[in-house]
GUROKE-745533 format. One record per residue (C-alpha): residue in three letters; x, y, z. Coordinates in Angstrom, 3 decimals, padded with zeros to 6 digits. Last residue first. Example, Ala and Ser with C-alpha at 12.3 -4.5 7.8 and 13.67 -1.06 7.14 Angstrom:
site resn=Ser, u=013.670, v=-001.060, w=007.140
site resn=Ala, u=012.300, v=-004.500, w=007.800
END
This chain:
site resn=Ala, u=040.821, v=-027.956, w=-022.769
site resn=Arg, u=043.604, v=-030.004, w=-021.341
site resn=Pro, u=046.297, v=-029.820, w=-018.587
site resn=Leu, u=043.774, v=-029.444, w=-015.852
site resn=Asp, u=044.114, v=-026.457, w=-013.500
site resn=Val, u=043.268, v=-027.397, w=-009.926
site resn=Val, u=041.177, v=-025.152, w=-007.587
site resn=Arg, u=040.881, v=-026.396, w=-003.883
site resn=Gly, u=038.368, v=-025.655, w=-001.178
site resn=Val, u=035.415, v=-024.750, w=-003.291
site resn=Ser, u=032.751, v=-022.347, w=-001.957
site resn=Thr, u=029.663, v=-022.415, w=000.215
site resn=Pro, u=030.770, v=-024.582, w=003.054
site resn=Met, u=028.125, v=-024.835, w=005.878
site resn=Gly, u=028.616, v=-023.060, w=009.250
site resn=Phe, u=025.686, v=-020.698, w=008.770
site resn=Thr, u=027.289, v=-019.580, w=005.488
site resn=Thr, u=030.797, v=-020.588, w=004.827
site resn=Gly, u=033.681, v=-019.568, w=002.514
site resn=Arg, u=036.409, v=-022.083, w=002.323
site resn=Pro, u=040.062, v=-020.916, w=002.522
site resn=Leu, u=041.984, v=-021.979, w=-000.687
site resn=Val, u=044.401, v=-024.846, w=-000.743
site resn=Glu, u=047.397, v=-023.818, w=-002.786
site resn=Gln, u=047.829, v=-025.678, w=-006.092
site resn=Arg, u=050.222, v=-028.442, w=-007.047
site resn=Ser, u=050.385, v=-028.801, w=-010.842
site resn=Asp, u=053.601, v=-026.646, w=-010.948
site resn=Leu, u=055.570, v=-028.993, w=-008.660
site resn=Ala, u=054.431, v=-032.052, w=-010.699
site resn=Leu, u=055.510, v=-030.254, w=-013.848
site resn=Ala, u=058.906, v=-029.530, w=-012.370
site resn=Ala, u=059.291, v=-033.087, w=-011.355
site resn=His, u=058.388, v=-034.256, w=-014.929
site resn=Ala, u=060.772, v=-031.666, w=-016.311
site resn=Val, u=063.707, v=-033.030, w=-014.010
site resn=Arg, u=062.760, v=-036.583, w=-014.953
site resn=Asp, u=062.770, v=-035.736, w=-018.669
site resn=Pro, u=066.186, v=-034.077, w=-018.442
site resn=Glu, u=067.735, v=-037.379, w=-017.038
site resn=Leu, u=069.601, v=-036.919, w=-013.781
site resn=Gly, u=073.279, v=-037.691, w=-013.639
site resn=Val, u=074.696, v=-034.848, w=-011.503
site resn=Glu, u=075.597, v=-032.624, w=-014.353
site resn=Ala, u=072.442, v=-033.547, w=-016.189
site resn=Gly, u=070.468, v=-032.161, w=-013.178
site resn=Val, u=072.218, v=-028.853, w=-013.533
site resn=Glu, u=071.508, v=-028.616, w=-017.256
site resn=Gln, u=067.916, v=-029.687, w=-016.551
site resn=Leu, u=067.481, v=-026.860, w=-013.936
site resn=Glu, u=068.880, v=-024.429, w=-016.573
site resn=Ala, u=066.348, v=-025.518, w=-019.090
site resn=Leu, u=063.613, v=-025.290, w=-016.591
site resn=Thr, u=064.560, v=-021.706, w=-015.797
site resn=Leu, u=066.470, v=-020.725, w=-012.643
site resn=Gly, u=065.651, v=-018.240, w=-009.833
site resn=Asp, u=064.424, v=-014.711, w=-009.752
site resn=Pro, u=061.081, v=-013.428, w=-011.263
site resn=Lys, u=058.861, v=-014.644, w=-008.366
site resn=Gln, u=056.277, v=-017.386, w=-008.278
site resn=Pro, u=054.170, v=-017.721, w=-005.073
site resn=Pro, u=055.245, v=-020.736, w=-002.978
site resn=Pro, u=054.566, v=-024.300, w=-004.056
site resn=Ala, u=052.070, v=-026.469, w=-002.443
site resn=Gly, u=053.404, v=-029.684, w=-001.002
site resn=Ile, u=055.492, v=-032.510, w=-002.360
site resn=Asp, u=055.081, v=-036.197, w=-002.981
site resn=Asp, u=058.207, v=-038.263, w=-003.117
site resn=Gly, u=059.743, v=-039.398, w=-006.364
site resn=Arg, u=063.262, v=-039.731, w=-004.798
site resn=Thr, u=065.611, v=-038.234, w=-007.206
site resn=Ala, u=063.237, v=-036.106, w=-009.381
site resn=Leu, u=061.183, v=-035.224, w=-006.269
site resn=Asp, u=064.195, v=-034.067, w=-004.248
site resn=Phe, u=065.449, v=-032.248, w=-007.473
site resn=Ile, u=062.203, v=-030.377, w=-007.953
site resn=Lys, u=061.885, v=-029.559, w=-004.152
site resn=Arg, u=065.368, v=-028.147, w=-003.957
site resn=Ile, u=064.762, v=-026.040, w=-007.004
site resn=Glu, u=061.508, v=-024.777, w=-005.619
site resn=Glu, u=063.218, v=-023.579, w=-002.431
site resn=Asp, u=065.985, v=-021.894, w=-004.544
site resn=Arg, u=063.482, v=-020.092, w=-006.820
site resn=Tyr, u=062.405, v=-021.480, w=-010.169
site resn=Arg, u=062.161, v=-019.268, w=-013.232
site resn=Arg, u=059.334, v=-019.652, w=-015.915
site resn=Glu, u=060.249, v=-018.378, w=-019.297
site resn=Gly, u=058.837, v=-014.880, w=-020.134
site resn=Ala, u=061.996, v=-013.760, w=-021.801
site resn=Met, u=064.522, v=-016.285, w=-022.864
END
């Protein structure tokens, strides 16, 4: 499918690590057009006995992580936010 998110090798490893162990993960690297889609990840997960919902939940957890932004300062005091998080609602 055109426009569907594709996961790179490192992201795939993190998703399956999270789906199998439930560990917390760090910030994802920038998205690139190569890799696997969520549907493909779920197929691979099903082959090794993972439920598609767990893989989707792990992928969502990976996508919800945001990179920490450098803080702007004025006279040594912070003048900007250090993290921006998109909320899954309006």
